[in-house]
VEXLO-998171 format. One line per 4 residues: number of its first residue (from 1); for each residue y, z, x of C-alpha. Coordinates in nm, 3 decimals. Each point is the difference from the previous one (the first is absolute). Example, Ala and Ser with C-alpha at 12.3 -4.5 7.8 and 13.67 -1.06 7.14 Angstrom:
<rs>
1) -0.450,0.780,1.230 ~ 0.344,-0.066,0.137
</rs>
This chain:
<rs>
1) 2.963,2.082,5.716 ~ 0.348,-0.082,0.040 ~ -0.134,-0.386,-0.127 ~ -0.187,0.175,-0.326
5) 0.297,0.204,-0.109 ~ 0.205,-0.341,0.031 ~ -0.270,-0.202,-0.229 ~ 0.008,0.305,-0.229
9) 0.396,-0.032,-0.084 ~ -0.025,-0.307,-0.010 ~ -0.265,-0.044,-0.289 ~ 0.179,0.281,-0.200
13) 0.350,-0.191,0.057 ~ -0.206,-0.337,-0.148 ~ -0.182,0.216,-0.262 ~ 0.358,0.127,-0.145
17) 0.164,-0.341,0.037 ~ -0.293,-0.144,-0.223 ~ 0.008,0.280,-0.214 ~ 0.250,0.020,-0.325
21) 0.083,0.344,-0.071 ~ 0.280,-0.081,-0.289 ~ -0.137,0.130,-0.326 ~ 0.194,-0.189,-0.305
25) 0.003,0.081,-0.337 ~ -0.185,-0.312,-0.181 ~ -0.044,-0.047,-0.345 ~ -0.152,-0.268,-0.262
29) 0.135,-0.076,-0.340 ~ -0.254,-0.190,-0.208 ~ 0.102,-0.211,-0.313 ~ -0.266,-0.149,-0.244
33) -0.354,0.099,-0.003 ~ -0.098,-0.320,-0.245 ~ -0.266,-0.268,0.061 ~ 0.123,-0.311,-0.170
37) -0.044,-0.328,0.211 ~ 0.320,-0.172,0.047 ~ -0.013,-0.295,0.222 ~ 0.372,-0.093,-0.037
41) 0.166,0.245,0.226 ~ 0.080,0.133,0.263 ~ -0.238,-0.260,0.164 ~ -0.131,-0.303,-0.168
45) -0.192,-0.210,0.174 ~ 0.001,-0.280,-0.214 ~ 0.319,-0.113,0.093 ~ 0.168,-0.057,0.303
49) 0.354,0.224,-0.028 ~ 0.086,0.263,-0.226 ~ 0.242,0.280,-0.061 ~ -0.070,0.291,-0.156
53) 0.221,0.315,-0.083 ~ -0.108,0.366,-0.137 ~ 0.222,0.273,-0.115 ~ -0.109,0.363,0.071
57) 0.221,0.256,-0.164 ~ 0.135,0.328,0.161 ~ -0.195,0.212,-0.253 ~ -0.350,-0.105,0.165
61) 0.161,0.025,0.390 ~ 0.136,0.311,0.002 ~ 0.229,0.122,0.247 ~ 0.184,-0.226,0.326
65) -0.204,-0.103,0.246 ~ -0.117,-0.237,0.262 ~ -0.237,-0.280,-0.121 ~ -0.206,-0.143,0.276
69) -0.270,-0.128,-0.181 ~ -0.112,-0.169,-0.311 ~ -0.370,-0.034,-0.113 ~ -0.127,-0.198,-0.287
73) -0.363,-0.024,-0.159 ~ -0.160,-0.341,0.039 ~ -0.290,-0.148,-0.155 ~ -0.247,-0.293,-0.022
77) 0.066,-0.183,0.317 ~ -0.250,-0.176,0.230 ~ 0.074,0.183,0.326 ~ 0.119,-0.093,0.247
81) 0.290,-0.151,-0.174 ~ 0.365,-0.060,0.149 ~ 0.326,-0.042,-0.105 ~ 0.269,-0.112,0.234
85) 0.371,0.125,0.021 ~ 0.017,0.255,-0.255 ~ 0.360,0.148,-0.007 ~ 0.060,0.358,-0.175
89) 0.305,0.141,-0.084 ~ 0.160,0.300,-0.211 ~ 0.327,0.083,-0.155 ~ 0.126,0.277,-0.189
93) 0.071,-0.135,-0.365 ~ 0.199,0.168,-0.307 ~ -0.225,-0.183,-0.203 ~ -0.326,0.096,-0.243
97) -0.098,-0.315,-0.090 ~ 0.058,-0.356,0.134 ~ 0.222,-0.238,-0.254 ~ -0.102,-0.353,-0.118
101) 0.271,-0.156,0.235 ~ -0.129,0.170,0.325 ~ -0.038,-0.278,0.284 ~ -0.188,-0.041,0.339
105) 0.319,0.065,0.186 ~ 0.053,0.331,-0.240 ~ 0.277,-0.145,-0.220 ~ 0.075,0.291,-0.289
109) -0.217,0.242,0.180 ~ 0.201,0.314,0.103 ~ -0.084,0.106,0.363 ~ 0.123,0.125,0.344
113) -0.157,0.088,0.305 ~ -0.212,-0.324,0.001 ~ -0.221,0.058,0.303 ~ -0.252,-0.250,0.159
117) -0.280,0.279,0.078 ~ -0.254,-0.291,0.150 ~ 0.009,-0.368,0.097 ~ -0.216,-0.254,0.068
121) -0.286,0.195,-0.037 ~ -0.351,-0.148,-0.034 ~ -0.263,0.198,-0.227 ~ -0.334,-0.046,0.043
125) -0.217,0.187,-0.276 ~ -0.339,0.123,0.180 ~ -0.118,0.204,-0.299 ~ 0.119,0.061,-0.335
129) 0.193,0.309,-0.104 ~ 0.338,0.173,0.117 ~ 0.169,-0.215,0.243 ~ 0.239,0.149,0.227
133) 0.364,-0.161,0.124 ~ 0.154,0.219,0.276 ~ 0.364,-0.079,0.021 ~ 0.226,-0.098,0.299
137) 0.267,0.122,-0.140 ~ -0.014,0.300,-0.201 ~ 0.168,0.046,-0.337 ~ 0.240,0.300,-0.076
141) -0.027,0.070,-0.377 ~ 0.300,0.160,-0.138 ~ -0.199,0.224,-0.261 ~ 0.196,-0.102,-0.310
145) -0.043,-0.365,-0.042 ~ -0.282,-0.176,-0.104 ~ -0.213,-0.200,0.235 ~ -0.044,-0.430,0.019
149) -0.265,-0.127,0.196 ~ 0.022,-0.342,0.090 ~ -0.318,-0.194,0.159 ~ 0.085,-0.351,0.115
153) -0.292,-0.254,0.093 ~ 0.032,-0.297,0.191 ~ -0.340,-0.035,0.091 ~ 0.040,-0.410,-0.082
157) -0.374,-0.084,-0.011 ~ -0.289,0.050,-0.295 ~ -0.331,0.156,0.081 ~ -0.260,0.078,-0.222
161) -0.109,0.379,-0.042 ~ 0.287,0.142,-0.123 ~ -0.019,0.313,-0.170 ~ 0.229,0.237,-0.262
165) 0.204,0.292,0.015 ~ -0.132,0.340,-0.185 ~ 0.301,0.053,-0.241 ~ 0.116,0.281,-0.273
169) -0.006,-0.158,-0.333 ~ 0.298,0.101,-0.240 ~ -0.006,-0.149,-0.332 ~ 0.238,0.239,-0.169
173) 0.284,-0.223,-0.059 ~ 0.243,0.279,0.084 ~ 0.352,-0.143,0.119 ~ 0.064,0.022,0.342
177) -0.331,-0.089,0.100 ~ 0.014,-0.350,0.176 ~ -0.049,0.126,0.328 ~ -0.202,-0.254,0.159
181) 0.152,-0.375,0.067 ~ -0.184,-0.324,0.152 ~ 0.049,-0.349,0.124 ~ -0.244,-0.256,0.189
185) -0.008,-0.332,0.094 ~ -0.160,-0.257,0.251 ~ 0.202,-0.205,0.241 ~ 0.267,0.237,0.085
189) 0.138,0.357,-0.094 ~ 0.131,0.035,-0.339 ~ 0.308,0.017,-0.136 ~ 0.201,0.077,-0.294
193) -0.126,0.182,-0.348 ~ -0.316,0.201,0.029 ~ -0.203,0.187,-0.225 ~ -0.024,0.363,-0.154
197) -0.279,0.178,-0.058 ~ -0.037,0.278,-0.241 ~ -0.348,0.060,-0.004 ~ -0.103,0.072,0.367
201) 0.081,0.190,0.302 ~ -0.184,-0.020,0.330 ~ -0.169,0.340,0.116 ~ 0.174,0.102,0.318
205) 0.056,0.284,0.265 ~ 0.324,0.077,0.170 ~ -0.043,0.187,0.304 ~ 0.303,0.166,0.147
209) 0.105,0.289,0.239 ~ 0.212,0.250,-0.049 ~ 0.331,0.038,0.159 ~ -0.068,0.207,0.343
213) 0.135,0.351,0.003 ~ 0.153,-0.102,0.348 ~ 0.150,-0.242,0.150 ~ -0.087,0.089,0.377
217) 0.231,-0.165,0.240 ~ -0.134,0.120,0.355 ~ -0.223,0.271,0.119 ~ 0.038,0.072,0.343
221) -0.114,0.244,0.328 ~ 0.075,0.070,0.302 ~ -0.071,0.244,0.297 ~ 0.283,0.229,0.137
225) -0.100,0.316,0.263 ~ -0.338,0.008,-0.101 ~ 0.094,-0.020,-0.416 ~ -0.021,-0.289,-0.220
229) 0.273,-0.031,-0.224 ~ -0.070,-0.197,-0.309 ~ 0.259,-0.177,-0.220 ~ -0.046,-0.206,-0.330
233) 0.254,-0.164,-0.218 ~ -0.051,-0.114,-0.413 ~ 0.234,-0.201,-0.129 ~ -0.092,0.124,-0.386
237) -0.182,0.284,-0.136 ~ -0.141,0.040,-0.361 ~ -0.203,0.311,-0.131 ~ -0.033,0.101,0.354
241) -0.144,0.338,0.041 ~ -0.058,0.031,0.404 ~ -0.123,-0.154,0.272 ~ -0.308,0.096,0.243
245) -0.005,-0.027,0.361 ~ -0.362,-0.028,0.181 ~ -0.131,0.013,0.357 ~ -0.234,-0.133,0.149
249) -0.153,-0.064,0.391 ~ -0.264,-0.292,-0.065 ~ 0.107,-0.167,-0.314 ~ -0.297,0.115,-0.247
253) 0.067,0.398,-0.060 ~ 0.337,0.081,-0.112 ~ 0.150,0.367,-0.039 ~ 0.287,0.058,-0.188
257) 0.314,0.118,0.180 ~ 0.265,0.050,-0.236 ~ 0.146,-0.084,-0.365 ~ 0.344,-0.148,-0.008
261) 0.183,0.039,-0.371 ~ 0.081,-0.338,-0.153 ~ 0.341,-0.081,-0.174 ~ -0.158,-0.020,-0.358
265) 0.186,-0.321,-0.115 ~ 0.266,-0.153,0.214 ~ 0.144,-0.343,0.083 ~ 0.166,0.091,0.340
269) -0.156,-0.086,0.339 ~ -0.115,0.354,0.141 ~ -0.138,0.078,0.336 ~ -0.259,0.294,0.058
273) -0.087,0.138,0.327 ~ -0.250,0.242,0.182 ~ -0.090,0.136,0.311 ~ -0.386,0.036,0.113
277) 0.037,0.246,0.228 ~ -0.401,0.003,0.091 ~ -0.127,-0.335,0.082 ~ -0.310,-0.062,0.230
281) 0.015,-0.199,0.336 ~ -0.009,-0.350,-0.048 ~ -0.046,-0.247,-0.349 ~ 0.117,0.222,-0.315
285) -0.028,-0.164,-0.328 ~ 0.258,0.039,-0.309 ~ -0.043,-0.053,-0.363 ~ 0.285,0.056,-0.253
289) -0.138,0.011,-0.378 ~ 0.243,0.070,-0.303 ~ -0.160,0.184,-0.330 ~ 0.221,-0.011,-0.343
293) 0.089,0.273,-0.238 ~ -0.337,-0.112,-0.241 ~ -0.233,0.026,0.352 ~ -0.050,-0.358,0.042
297) 0.082,-0.092,0.368 ~ 0.028,-0.304,0.245 ~ -0.093,-0.008,0.369 ~ 0.156,-0.187,0.244
301) -0.114,-0.171,0.358 ~ -0.031,0.220,0.311 ~ 0.158,-0.007,0.313 ~ -0.060,0.092,0.342
305) 0.171,0.154,0.253 ~ -0.146,0.101,0.383 ~ 0.105,0.318,0.096 ~ 0.036,0.092,0.376
309) -0.007,0.360,0.074 ~ 0.022,0.081,0.332 ~ -0.269,0.242,0.187 ~ 0.108,0.341,0.128
313) -0.358,0.189,0.086 ~ -0.325,-0.016,-0.027 ~ -0.194,0.197,-0.291 ~ -0.342,-0.056,0.090
317) -0.235,-0.166,0.268 ~ -0.374,-0.140,-0.095 ~ -0.286,-0.178,0.139 ~ -0.155,-0.353,-0.117
321) -0.220,0.245,-0.200 ~ 0.324,0.148,-0.187 ~ -0.083,0.336,0.188 ~ 0.306,0.207,0.116
325) 0.037,0.009,0.398 ~ 0.251,0.181,0.217 ~ 0.226,-0.147,0.189 ~ -0.199,-0.003,0.292
329) -0.259,-0.222,-0.143 ~ -0.122,-0.264,0.251 ~ -0.092,-0.357,-0.218 ~ 0.130,-0.159,-0.276
333) 0.243,0.200,-0.191 ~ 0.178,-0.063,-0.347 ~ 0.361,0.172,-0.022 ~ 0.112,0.053,-0.323
337) 0.350,0.032,0.018 ~ 0.269,0.177,-0.246 ~ 0.088,-0.323,-0.169 ~ -0.355,-0.117,-0.116
341) -0.023,-0.227,0.320 ~ -0.350,-0.025,0.161 ~ -0.011,-0.080,0.346 ~ -0.311,-0.077,0.232
345) 0.030,0.114,0.348 ~ -0.284,0.023,0.278 ~ 0.084,0.389,0.134 ~ -0.165,0.015,0.379
349) -0.050,0.329,0.116 ~ 0.077,0.108,0.366
</rs>
């Protein structure tokens, strides 16, 4: 029996380690729905090297966010097709078009917070359609600037079967409309001036994660005289209505034990605590979640606290069939103590 219980606890603990309880607020900004088949950017397989840039405006992007992924819509590739050594960079820019004097080294282009979000990436196109690039370094978009997207291709080799990028066609001849730029060559990575494009810009999906409502520093618990003291600290709070504490004895079924008011909006470190006065003997699991004023919520990883309550008196006796017996019963008897412990004894009647 003890061995079986130990195995069960180990499996529950393992499952909790594998499960991801954190809920994040993800969103996608899609820009461009055109069907023009443009080969020259951002992946032009005819050349060994290329540098392409695109501007997307604040009005298209919206409020501040953390950009963690880009997608481009590709077509016409003989699959699989591979590009080696791609780099993606993002930056803020106040420019809303590329000038005629822009160079590969970004000379005469207003930009800030230039960030390499993905480098040395080998892309294998296994099917045509939306191709995703997940960043190793997320980019914090400020919500007020335009966004500069830079794609650097250092493949260094040529292969047949390359395709094109689906792009939005814009032939309005408007001012401030040169929002694509490219430069490519063989033999070495290009330098100097490139070519700005007024007519096309690639379809793109920009995947973002909204700022988390709280920044959790720690969530801990410990046993004290049969109770469990729970404590958690947060570094900041945004739109935080309340916290919820849940309790479980098996890691599967959860019961709410308390709701604790949050601080709304705060940039200060705050520590909260709660005493659970009715834990079970043995392993107790606790889970913390946070709810915004608009109802959105975030759930954090559970913790386990072992509680050892001393047994004081026997509350019942039964035989192996679970039938109640008296203290004079002769044979194997299961004693159930006030702390929930079960004890198997051999009672011999004299």
